[in-house]
C-alpha positions as CSV (number, residue, x, y, z in Angstrom):
1,M,-6.7,7.3,-5.8
2,K,-5.1,5.4,-8.6
3,A,-2.6,7.0,-11.0
4,T,-3.1,6.4,-14.7
5,D,-2.3,7.9,-18.1
6,F,1.4,8.4,-17.5
7,T,3.5,10.8,-19.6
8,H,7.1,11.8,-19.3
9,D,6.2,14.7,-16.8
10,D,2.8,13.9,-15.2
11,C,0.0,11.5,-14.7
12,Q,-3.8,11.4,-14.2
13,L,-4.7,11.0,-10.5
14,G,-8.3,10.0,-9.9
15,E,-10.8,10.9,-12.6
16,H,-10.1,14.6,-13.4
17,K,-6.8,15.7,-12.0
18,R,-3.4,15.7,-13.7
19,V,-0.5,15.9,-11.2
20,S,3.2,16.4,-11.9
21,Y,5.5,13.7,-10.7
22,S,7.2,16.2,-8.3
23,A,3.9,17.1,-6.8
24,L,2.9,13.4,-6.5
25,R,6.2,12.6,-4.7
26,R,5.9,15.6,-2.5
27,E,2.2,15.7,-1.5
28,Y,1.0,12.1,-1.7
29,R,1.6,9.0,0.3
30,C,0.7,5.3,-0.1
31,N,-2.8,4.6,1.2
32,G,-1.8,1.2,2.4
33,C,1.4,1.8,4.4
34,G,2.0,5.5,4.3
35,G,5.2,5.2,2.3
36,R,6.5,7.8,-0.1
37,I,5.7,7.7,-3.8
38,V,8.5,6.9,-6.3
39,I,8.4,7.2,-10.1
40,R,9.9,4.4,-12.2
41,Y,10.4,3.6,-15.8
42,D,10.2,-0.1,-16.7
43,G,11.2,0.1,-20.4
44,L,7.6,0.2,-21.5
45,G,6.6,3.4,-19.8
46,W,6.5,5.5,-16.6
47,Y,4.6,4.4,-13.5
48,A,4.2,5.5,-9.9
49,C,4.3,3.2,-6.8
50,C,5.0,3.2,-3.1
51,G,8.7,3.0,-2.5
52,R,8.1,0.8,0.6
53,C,5.4,-1.7,-0.5
54,D,5.0,-1.1,-4.3
55,G,1.3,-0.2,-3.7
56,T,-0.5,2.0,-6.3
57,D,-3.3,3.5,-4.3
58,F,-2.4,7.0,-3.1
59,I,-3.8,9.5,-0.7
60,H,-3.0,13.2,-0.2
61,E,-0.8,13.8,2.8
62,A,-3.2,16.3,4.3
63,E,-6.0,13.8,4.0
64,L,-3.8,11.1,5.7
65,Q,-3.1,13.5,8.6
66,R,-6.8,14.3,8.9
67,Q,-7.6,10.6,9.1
68,K,-5.0,10.1,11.8
69,A,-6.2,13.0,13.8
70,E,-9.8,11.7,13.6
71,A,-8.6,8.2,14.7
72,I,-6.9,9.8,17.8
73,E,-10.2,11.6,18.7
74,V,-12.1,8.4,18.4
75,L,-9.7,6.5,20.6
76,D,-9.8,9.3,23.2
77,G,-13.6,9.0,23.3
78,L,-13.5,5.2,24.0
79,P,-13.7,3.7,27.5
80,E,-10.2,2.9,28.8
81,E,-10.6,-0.9,28.5
82,L,-11.6,-0.6,24.8
83,R,-8.9,2.0,24.1
84,E,-6.2,-0.3,25.5
85,L,-7.5,-3.3,23.5
86,V,-7.4,-1.3,20.3
87,E,-4.0,0.2,21.0
88,R,-2.6,-3.3,21.6
89,R,-3.7,-4.4,18.1
90,V,-2.2,-1.3,16.4
């Protein structure tokens, strides 16, 4: 989800949800690298980005954990040769 419409205290996350900066930092991660979200002011206004890669696409931490758990289940269901091949690439 992309963050838009920044104010001093919160931002619009996705289409219909306003989120405080503290909730954004606490509950969301970067969808690209999994890094934590930081809030910055650049002289023109507030914005949120990943503290690690400066990405701006965010995912709720619970959703990230669910996706990781599903990936583990998929890997466990693969034949051993394929699982080893995939694990080497990750």
